[in-house]
C-alpha positions as CSV (number, residue, x, y, z in Angstrom):
1,M,-6.6,-34.9,40.2
2,I,-6.9,-37.1,37.7
3,V,-10.2,-34.6,35.8
4,A,-6.9,-32.1,36.4
5,L,-4.5,-34.1,34.6
6,Y,-6.7,-34.9,31.4
7,I,-7.7,-31.5,31.1
8,L,-4.2,-30.7,31.3
9,I,-3.0,-32.8,28.7
10,A,-5.6,-31.8,26.7
11,I,-4.9,-28.2,26.2
12,V,-0.9,-29.0,26.1
13,G,-2.3,-31.2,23.2
14,V,-4.8,-28.7,21.3
15,G,-2.1,-25.7,21.9
16,L,0.6,-28.7,19.4
17,I,-2.1,-28.8,16.6
18,L,-2.5,-25.4,16.4
19,Y,1.6,-24.8,16.3
20,A,1.8,-27.1,14.0
21,H,-0.9,-26.6,11.8
22,E,0.3,-22.5,11.6
23,R,4.5,-24.2,10.8
24,L,2.4,-26.1,7.9
25,R,0.8,-23.6,7.1
26,H,2.9,-20.3,6.8
27,G,6.1,-22.8,5.9
28,H,8.9,-21.8,8.5
29,D,9.2,-20.9,12.2
30,G,9.3,-17.5,12.4
31,P,5.5,-15.0,12.2
32,P,2.0,-15.1,10.0
33,A,3.4,-14.0,7.0
34,T,1.5,-10.5,5.4
35,D,0.6,-8.7,2.9
36,E,3.4,-6.2,4.5
37,P,6.3,-6.0,3.6
38,A,9.2,-6.7,5.9
39,P,11.0,-4.1,7.4
40,Q,14.4,-3.3,6.0
41,T,17.4,-2.3,7.6
42,Q,18.7,1.0,8.5
43,D,21.9,1.0,5.5
44,S,19.3,0.0,2.9
45,D,18.1,3.0,0.5
46,E,14.9,1.5,-0.1
47,C,12.0,2.3,1.1
48,C,10.6,-0.1,3.7
49,G,6.5,0.7,2.7
50,M,5.8,1.5,5.7
51,H,5.9,4.6,6.7
52,I,4.4,8.1,4.4
53,T,7.6,8.9,3.8
54,C,8.1,6.7,1.1
55,E,5.0,5.7,0.4
56,R,4.8,7.0,-3.2
57,D,7.7,4.5,-4.0
58,S,6.3,1.8,-2.8
59,L,3.3,2.5,-4.2
60,L,4.6,2.4,-7.8
61,A,6.5,-0.3,-7.1
62,G,5.6,-3.4,-9.2
63,L,2.9,-2.7,-11.4
64,S,3.7,-2.5,-15.5
65,D,5.7,-0.5,-17.0
66,D,2.6,0.4,-20.0
67,I,1.4,3.7,-19.5
68,V,-2.5,3.8,-19.1
69,Y,-5.2,6.6,-19.7
70,F,-8.0,6.8,-16.8
71,D,-10.2,9.2,-19.0
72,D,-6.9,11.7,-17.9
73,E,-5.8,12.7,-21.6
74,E,-5.6,16.0,-20.7
75,L,-2.9,15.8,-18.0
76,D,-0.9,15.8,-20.8
77,Q,-0.2,19.0,-20.9
78,F,1.4,18.9,-18.1
79,I,4.4,16.8,-19.6
80,G,8.0,18.2,-17.8
81,R,6.2,21.0,-15.3
82,P,8.2,21.0,-11.9
83,A,5.7,20.5,-8.9
84,D,5.6,24.0,-7.7
85,A,4.3,25.5,-11.0
86,Y,0.8,24.6,-11.0
87,S,-2.2,27.5,-11.0
88,D,-4.8,26.9,-8.2
89,S,-7.7,26.0,-11.9
90,E,-4.7,23.2,-12.5
91,I,-4.3,21.8,-9.3
92,E,-7.7,21.1,-9.3
93,Q,-7.8,19.5,-12.5
94,F,-5.7,16.9,-10.8
95,R,-7.7,16.5,-8.0
96,D,-11.1,16.1,-9.9
97,V,-8.9,13.0,-11.6
98,L,-7.7,11.2,-8.2
99,L,-11.4,12.3,-6.9
100,T,-13.3,10.0,-9.4
101,L,-10.5,7.1,-9.1
102,L,-12.1,4.0,-7.9
103,P,-10.1,2.9,-4.7
104,H,-8.1,-0.2,-6.6
105,D,-6.7,2.5,-10.1
106,I,-5.3,5.2,-8.0
107,A,-1.3,3.6,-8.0
108,P,-1.9,2.3,-11.1
109,W,-2.6,6.1,-12.4
110,A,-0.1,8.2,-10.1
111,R,2.1,5.1,-12.0
112,S,0.5,6.0,-15.3
113,I,1.7,9.3,-14.3
114,Q,4.8,8.7,-13.3
115,L,5.3,6.8,-16.8
116,R,4.0,10.2,-18.9
117,G,6.8,12.5,-17.2
118,I,3.8,14.4,-15.4
119,E,4.9,15.8,-11.5
120,L,1.9,15.8,-10.0
121,P,1.6,19.1,-7.8
122,A,2.0,19.2,-3.6
123,E,-0.9,19.2,-2.5
124,V,-2.5,16.8,-4.7
125,K,0.3,14.0,-4.3
126,E,-0.2,14.0,-0.1
127,E,-3.6,13.9,-1.0
128,L,-3.0,10.8,-3.0
129,L,-0.5,9.5,-0.4
130,M,-3.3,10.1,2.4
131,I,-6.0,8.2,0.7
132,V,-3.4,5.1,-0.5
133,A,-2.3,4.5,3.2
134,E,-6.0,4.6,4.9
135,E,-7.0,2.2,1.5
136,R,-4.5,0.2,2.8
137,A,-5.4,0.6,6.9
138,K,-8.6,-0.3,5.3
139,R,-7.5,-3.3,3.9
140,N,-5.1,-4.9,6.4
141,N,-7.5,-3.5,8.9
142,P,-11.7,-4.2,9.0
143,D,-12.5,-3.0,11.8
144,Y,-11.3,0.6,10.1
145,A,-14.3,3.2,10.2
């Protein structure tokens, strides 16, 4: 009976130590901090970054306003053109640039395109969003295949 009491005291003690450690590490009583933004309320006009429908806004937020070229100066010829006005070969030009970017260059490239006044073709925009979502899943889940 006394052994069971010692085991119970040890388990409670370890639990309290782990709880205190987590509180000190995160500085609050809430759940541990993550890299993902906090969900927004329904009344907010801002994107939470958690859904594919607003992914384009979240990947552009917080990046520099400096225009950086990614060996894609040829895309400047499309400044001011609407997304639905591209030919198949022009769409391929965008796709070629997108698919040659390193994963960490994708969001800055999208920001650069936006700052340059270039509207991505719808097909390429969807591919961009899928790649960003996949990279985010890889970053947040190391077991992601």
